[in-house]
C-alpha positions in Angstrom: 1.9 -7.8 -31.8 1.3 -6.7 -28.2 1.1 -2.9 -28.9 -2.0 -3.8 -30.9 -3.5 -5.3 -28.1 -2.6 -2.4 -25.9 -4.0 0.1 -28.5 -7.4 -1.8 -28.8 -7.9 -2.4 -25.1 -7.3 1.3 -24.4 -9.7 2.2 -27.2 -12.4 0.0 -25.8 -11.9 1.7 -22.4 -12.2 5.3 -23.6 -15.2 4.4 -25.5 -16.8 2.8 -22.4 -20.2 4.4 -20.9 -18.4 6.7 -18.3 -18.4 10.4 -18.2 -14.9 10.8 -17.1 -12.1 8.7 -17.9 -8.3 8.7 -17.9 -5.9 6.1 -19.5 -2.2 5.6 -19.7 -0.5 3.2 -22.1 3.0 2.3 -22.7 4.4 1.5 -26.0 8.1 0.3 -25.5 8.8 -0.7 -29.2 11.9 1.4 -29.1 13.4 -1.1 -26.4 13.8 -3.7 -29.0 17.3 -4.4 -30.3 16.4 -3.9 -34.1 17.5 -0.4 -35.8 14.3 1.6 -36.3 12.2 -0.4 -34.1 10.2 2.3 -32.9 9.0 2.8 -36.4 7.2 -0.6 -36.4 4.2 0.9 -34.6 3.8 4.2 -36.5 0.9 3.1 -38.8 -0.7 1.3 -35.9 -0.6 4.3 -33.5 -1.5 6.8 -36.4 -4.7 4.8 -37.0 -5.4 4.5 -33.4 -5.1 8.4 -32.8 -7.4 9.2 -35.8 -10.0 6.8 -34.8 -10.2 7.8 -31.1 -10.2 11.4 -31.9 -13.2 10.9 -33.9 -15.1 8.8 -31.5 -14.1 11.2 -28.4 -14.6 14.7 -29.5 -13.5 16.1 -26.0 -10.3 14.0 -25.6 -6.9 15.5 -24.6 -4.0 13.2 -25.5 -0.6 13.6 -24.2 2.3 11.8 -26.3 5.5 11.6 -24.4 8.8 9.7 -23.7 10.2 8.9 -20.1 13.5 9.7 -21.5 14.9 11.1 -24.6 17.0 8.8 -27.0 20.8 8.9 -27.7 21.3 9.7 -31.4 24.8 9.3 -31.8 26.3 5.9 -32.6 28.9 6.1 -29.9 26.8 8.0 -27.6 29.5 8.0 -24.8 31.7 10.4 -26.6 29.3 13.2 -27.6 27.7 15.6 -24.8 24.6 15.9 -27.0 23.7 12.5 -26.4 23.7 13.0 -22.6 21.6 16.0 -23.0 19.2 14.3 -25.1 18.5 11.5 -22.5 17.1 14.3 -19.9 15.0 15.9 -22.7 12.1 13.5 -23.6 9.5 14.1 -26.4 6.3 15.7 -25.5 3.3 16.5 -27.7 -0.4 17.4 -26.6 -3.4 16.9 -28.9 -6.1 19.1 -27.7 -9.7 19.7 -29.5 -9.9 23.1 -31.0 -13.3 23.7 -29.7 -11.4 23.8 -26.0 -9.0 26.3 -27.2 -11.4 28.5 -28.9 -13.4 28.6 -25.7 -10.4 29.1 -23.6 -7.8 31.5 -25.6 -5.9 31.9 -22.4 -5.1 28.3 -21.9 -3.6 28.3 -25.5 -1.6 31.3 -24.7 0.0 29.5 -21.5 0.4 26.3 -23.6 2.4 28.0 -26.0 4.5 30.1 -23.4 5.1 26.8 -21.3 6.5 25.0 -24.4 9.5 27.2 -24.1 10.1 26.8 -20.3 11.5 24.0 -18.1 8.5 21.8 -17.8 8.7 18.4 -15.6 6.8 15.5 -15.3 5.3 16.8 -12.0 3.6 19.3 -14.1 2.0 16.9 -16.4 0.6 14.9 -13.4 -1.0 18.1 -12.0 -2.3 19.1 -15.5 -4.0 15.6 -16.4 -5.6 15.4 -12.9 -7.1 18.9 -13.3 -8.5 17.9 -16.7 -10.8 15.5 -15.0 -12.5 18.5 -13.6 -13.0 20.2 -16.8 -13.8 23.1 -17.4 -13.1 23.8 -13.6 -9.6 22.9 -14.0 -8.7 24.8 -10.7 -10.8 22.6 -8.6 -8.1 19.7 -8.8 -7.7 18.0 -5.3 -5.6 15.1 -4.1 -1.9 14.8 -4.1 0.3 17.0 -6.3 4.0 17.7 -6.0 5.0 20.9 -4.3 5.9 23.4 -6.7 4.2 21.9 -9.8 2.2 23.8 -12.3 -0.9 23.3 -14.4 0.4 24.0 -17.9 -3.1 25.0 -19.1 -3.9 27.6 -16.3 -0.6 28.6 -15.0 2.6 30.1 -16.5 5.9 28.5 -15.5 8.3 30.9 -14.3 11.3 31.7 -16.8 13.9 31.3 -14.0 12.9 28.1 -12.8 15.7 25.6 -11.5 15.9 22.0 -11.0 15.7 22.4 -7.4 12.5 24.3 -7.5 11.0 21.9 -10.1 12.1 18.9 -7.7 14.4 17.5 -10.1 17.8 16.0 -8.3 21.0 17.3 -9.1 22.2 14.2 -10.8 19.4 14.2 -13.1 19.4 18.0 -13.9 19.8 19.3 -17.5 21.4 22.5 -16.3 25.2 22.6 -15.8 26.3 19.8 -18.1 27.3 17.6 -19.4 31.2 17.8 -19.9 32.4 14.7 -21.3 35.9 13.9 -20.1 38.4 12.5 -22.5 40.3 9.2 -21.4 43.3 11.2 -20.8 41.6 13.1 -17.9 40.4 9.8 -16.2 41.8 9.4 -12.9 42.1 7.1 -9.9 39.3 9.0 -8.5 36.8 7.9 -11.3 38.2 4.3 -11.1 37.5 4.5 -7.3 34.0 5.5 -7.9 33.5 2.5 -10.3 35.2 0.3 -7.7 32.5 1.5 -5.2 29.7 0.7 -7.7 31.0 -2.8 -8.0 31.2 -3.3 -4.5 27.4 -2.1 -4.4 26.5 -4.6 -7.2 28.3 -7.5 -5.2 26.6 -6.6 -1.9 23.3 -7.3 -3.3 23.9 -11.1 -3.4 26.6 -11.5 -0.5 25.8 -13.8 2.2 25.3 -10.8 4.6 22.8 -9.5 2.5 20.8 -12.5 1.8 20.8 -13.2 5.5 19.7 -9.9 6.5 16.8 -10.1 4.0 15.8 -13.7 4.9 17.0 -14.5 8.4 15.1 -17.9 8.5 16.8 -19.3 5.4 20.0 -21.2 5.8 20.8 -21.5 2.2 23.1 -18.6 1.6 24.6 -19.8 -1.5 23.7 -18.2 -4.9 24.3 -18.5 -8.7 25.0 -14.8 -8.9 28.7 -14.0 -9.5 30.8 -11.3 -8.1 31.9 -9.0 -10.8 35.1 -7.2 -11.2 36.2 -4.3 -13.0 37.2 -4.4 -16.6 37.6 -0.9 -18.1 35.9 2.5 -17.6 34.2 3.4 -20.7 33.2 7.0 -20.3 33.1 9.9 -17.5 30.8 12.7 -17.9 30.6 15.5 -15.2 27.6 17.6 -14.3 28.1 20.7 -12.3 25.3 23.0 -11.0 26.2 26.4 -9.3 24.1 27.0 -6.1 25.5 30.3 -5.3 28.2 32.4 -6.7 31.2 30.6 -5.6 29.8 27.1 -4.6 28.4 24.3 -6.9 27.6 20.6 -6.6 29.4 17.8 -8.8 28.1 14.6 -10.1 29.7 11.9 -12.2 28.0 9.7 -14.6 30.6 6.8 -15.0 30.4 3.9 -17.6 32.5 0.8 -17.1 32.3 -3.0 -17.9 32.9 -6.1 -16.1 34.4 -9.4 -17.7 31.7 -11.4 -15.8 28.6 -11.6 -18.3 30.2 -9.6 -19.7 28.2 -6.6 -18.7 28.2 -2.8 -19.4 27.4 -0.6 -16.1 26.6 2.9 -15.4 26.7 4.7 -12.0 25.8 8.1 -11.0 27.7 9.4 -8.0 28.3 12.7 -6.4 31.8 14.1 -5.4 31.3 12.8 -1.9 30.8 9.1 -3.2 27.0 8.9 -2.7 25.4 6.8 -5.2 22.3 8.2 -6.8 21.7 5.6 -9.5 23.3 2.5 -10.6 22.1 0.2 -13.6 23.3 -2.5 -16.0 23.2 -1.1 -19.6 23.5 -4.7 -21.3 20.2 -6.7 -21.7 19.9 -8.6 -18.6 16.7 -10.7 -19.5 19.0 -13.2 -20.9 19.8 -14.1 -17.1 16.4 -15.2 -16.6 17.2 -19.0 -16.7 19.5 -18.9 -13.9 18.9 -16.0 -11.7 18.3 -16.0 -7.9 14.9 -15.2 -7.2 16.1 -13.3 -4.1 18.5 -10.7 -6.0 17.0 -8.4 -8.6 18.0 -9.8 -12.1 19.7 -6.7 -13.2 22.4 -7.5 -10.6 22.8 -11.1 -10.8 25.3 -12.1 -13.5 24.6 -15.8 -13.2 25.9 -17.0 -16.7 28.8 -16.2 -19.0 27.9 -15.2 -22.7 30.1 -14.6 -25.7 31.9 -11.2 -25.8 29.5 -9.0 -27.9 26.3 -10.3 -26.7 23.8 -7.6 -26.2 
């Protein structure tokens, strides 16, 4: 399986004859459609970690996800699932000798484990470890407002804005899952706006603008239409005593495909993110190379196809 090749390659790299090394690997077994798919790599990952920690005594390992999981079967009707998606797993394996030599680092790490930590902080910290033991000597690009979680303490009152996290991806202030009885024409209008954005990606005007010398403006990508809304979630972030920002995460489907979609949009109709939730690799055989496969519905499949 592909994860075995990734683990073997990473192990060979880390054991290469070079004084300072940094490696990143992506194990995406959880993206497979089978239930418990992530468990398929448990034994191989455990074996890899035990081996590499025995071979590299000064290795620090960060295990984390790019997002959390939605644990409820029908995640669209439970606010906990929308919360989990913003809270990815993180675990750090550190040699005991390093913590014995630097007890303040251990104290900071324990404190920061209960603070609002973001990916910018992990990037800052990983770069600093390349300069061990002089972690404060880190140079190069780092996000403004990021923290080294070994040598610094993240403030208790840190906000999404201070951490560089956009409002539409902020765990604070939500989520509030609206029942279907509270869905309005405004929410339908936001979904329609998302559909217009999807269709515009393969429109003649768009293709002509992207490829001005190409006279072939035909495309296998279908225009999609709105089927039904599937969920509406509201996020509100207060930025002073009487004012707040409001974002909506709206799920909807289209009979073309058929396909499931999700748009994140603010109260003024500005789209922050737009994605197809159904598996779109199945369109590979008919897609238009000028259009992102995610937005090119070029074949009709039976209802229920993932």
